[in-house]
C-alpha positions, -999 to +999 in steps of 0.1 A: +185-357-131+194-320-133+158-311-133+152-332-102+181-316-083+167-282-094+132-290-081+147-302-047+167-270-046+137-249-052+117-267-025+146-263-001+149-226-006+111-222-003+113-241+030+140-217+041+120-187+031+089-200+049+111-206+080+123-171+080+088-157+078+077-181+107+105-170+129+100-133+121+063-135+129+068-156+160+092-130+174+068-102+166+038-121+182+057-130+213+068-093+217+031-082+214+021-107+240+048-098+265+048-060+257+014-051+241+018-013+247+055-012+234+062+001+198+026-003+184+003+018+164-026-006+175-034+015+205-045+042+182-069+018+166-080+005+199-088+041+212-108+046+180-129+015+186-134+024+225-146+058+215-170+043+189-185+020+214-189+048+239-203+073+213-175+097+220-158+121+197-134+100+176-111+130+168-103+148+201-069+161+187-052+165+153-033+134+142-046+114+172-068+093+152-071+099+114-092+070+102-128+069+092-158+063+115-163+030+096-127+020+105-135+027+142-165+004+139-142-023+125-118-019+154-146-018+181-147-057+184-110-057+189-112-030+215-133-054+236-104-079+238-073-076+259-047-056+242-022-085+239-049-107+222-063-079+199-028-069+189-020-104+177-054-107+160-048-074+142-014-084+130-025-118+118-053-101+099-029-078+082-004-106+075-033-127+059-042-100+035-006-090+028+009-124+024-022-139+007-022-112-019+015-115-026+012-154-030-017-150-054+005-126-075+035-151-074+018-180-090+036-199-117+070-185-111+102-203-102+114-173-084+088-175-055+113-184-028+138-156-035+108-132-037+096-140-003+130-137+012+134-102-004+101-091+008+106-099+045+131-072+053+109-045+038+077-059+056+087-068+091+089-033+105+052-024+096+040-059+108+060-053+140+044-021+150+009-029+137+007-004+108-024-006+086-003-003+054+001-041+049-036-045+050-041-016+025-018-029+000-029-064+003-065-055-003-054-034-034-035-063-048-065-085-044-087-059-061-065-058-092-065-096-094-102-097-089-107-073-117-087-097-141-110-124-131-140-102-136-151-104-100-160-068-101-179-065-068-153-081-046-128-058-063-149-027-056-153-037-020-115-042-016-109-008-029-137+009-009-124-007+023-089+008+018-105+042+012-123+042+045-089+034+060-066+058+041-087+077+016-060+081-010-061+044-023-092+057-041-065+066-067-061+028-074-098+025-078-099+054-103-071+037-123-090+006-124-120+025-137-099+039-165-091+003-177-126-010-170-148+019-177-181+001-181-179-025-154-159-010-124-168+026-118-204+021-109-196-009-087-169+011-068-195+039-062-220+014-050-194-002-026-185+031-011-221+041-006-228+006+008-200+009+034-211+043+043-247+030+048-233+002+069-215+026+094-249+043+098-264+010+110-236+001+133-242+033+155-268+060+158-270+078+125-268+113+140-235+103+159-220+087+128-228+117+105-213+141+131-181+119+132-178+120+094-178+158+096-152+157+122-131+133+102-131+156+072-121+185+094-094+166+110-078+156+077-077+192+066-059+203+099-028+180+095+002+205+097+030+181+086+029+192+050+045+224+057+067+214+087+106+218+083+127+185+081+113+161+106+076+154+102+078+163+065+064+137+044+088+116+023+075+123-012+081+143-043+072+175-022+104+169-002+125+167-034+111+200-046+119+217-013+155+204-013+159+217-049+145+251-036+115+249-060+088+270-046+054+254-043+023+262-023-002+237-009-025+247-038+002+242-062+009+208-048-027+198-053-025+207-089+007+187-093-010+158-077-039+160-101-017+165-132+005+136-123-025+113-116-041+123-149-008+116-167-005+080-151-042+073-161-034+085-196-004+063-197-023+032-188-051+040-212-026+044-241-009+011-230-042-006-232-050+009-266-016-001-279-025-038-270-007-044-239-017-078-224-041-077-195-016-092-171+010-066-181-016-038-176-023-052-141+013-051-133+017-015-146-013-003-128-003-019-094+034-008-096+029+026-110-002+031-089+018+025-057+045+047-068+020+075-074+005+070-040+039+073-023+053+102-043+021+123-048-002+110-021-013+132+009+007+115+037+038+095+029+058+085+059+088+061+063+065+032+072+041+039+042+069+025+019+059-011+028+033-004+002+060-005-025+075-036-012+053-062-030+052-043-064+090-039-061+097-075-055+072-086-082+090-062-107+123-078-098+108-114-101+092-105-135+124-090-150+146-118-138+123-144-153+121-124-186+159-118-185+153-081-188+179-055-181+156-036-158+166-057-128+195-033-119+168-006-114+148-028-091+180-035-072+188+001-069+154+009-056+156-021-031+190-009-018+177+026-012+146+014+007+168-010+029+193+018+035+165+042+046+150+016+070+184+010+086+189+048+091+154+052+105+159+023+129+194+028+140+206+062+129+182+087+144+209+112+151+222+111+116+188+116+099+180+148+081+160+157+050+186+144+026+185+109+042+147+110+041+150+115+004+163+080-001+128+064-003+112+089-028+143+087-050+142+049-050+106+051-059+112+074-088+138+050-101+114+021-100+086+042-116+108+053-144+120+017-151+084+003-151+071+030-172+098+024-199+094-014-197+056-011-200+059+012-231+084-012-247+063-044-241+053-059-273+015-057-279-006-087-285-007-101-320-044-096-321-040-059-319-053-034-294-074-045-264-110-032-268-125-011-241-150-032-220 
């Protein structure tokens, strides 16, 4: 009888979670329909798609459009639609990848309903203004799962697609290559080359090659890395600045490389010590997301939606295993929520110190996950062999 009541309670809570998501998305889509030009990043994507169709320069100004020519080709069909329709389609595509990947990772857990409820406040902002970040983390989550199921080419295509959107998700692909050195690297290279070749087919090759050159030039001209306070990225660089630790752009690049290599070594050693494949995937997803936020090239407030699914998955995992690490997940969650509230409602009270809430929360989660992963008992069969 208790089990039956518990089952009904779980179903009721899941229905409540689904209802919250439906209401939130309905409000977002109604807003897009009524005010398609208000509080949206989609118009940046639309402009890229329109310029692609017209064979115009995709990068007329620094930070006006920073995505690849292939991304512009992807947005071109949407640019043919009315803005209100295209804005809704874009958000639904992002939601499908984001929510679908999260649901796939949540299988076989009785904490699914609380997980969905916790995910919503961290996600609604990016879905509201049409950011690409939900699509990016959704594709990366699907890539990790595809590798576990030995679907190597779909995994490589998912990672490659994110690279042509944001570039730095290639870090997740390199970490997957460390864990699957024989089966994944060459497929990732093939997927990247294939998508590049596809962009040459979708427009005049000379025009496309010229735009790739403009893209590389534009990425190198972004001035926000060295701006003071507002406009500064919310990452480990910000912490160094506030601690008055001198660092140059070249020194930052070296720190990025060193921290990435340290993470790759950590995952390789965890694999050699016999960590289960499912645990390795969790470590790769969570720590990989933390690295992209702390040491990636362009971490803004909205980028932290990429930490939302790994954070909630960590909480779910630790609650189910009754691990003491849940308090660290709660601390990270509280800091991310507080930062969102300050960003949305407290513009006059923001400064570099309030911007630090998100990277500090990320460091807390990264530390907890790293310790948890290292303390995880290896499989009885011994170390996992390299494939």
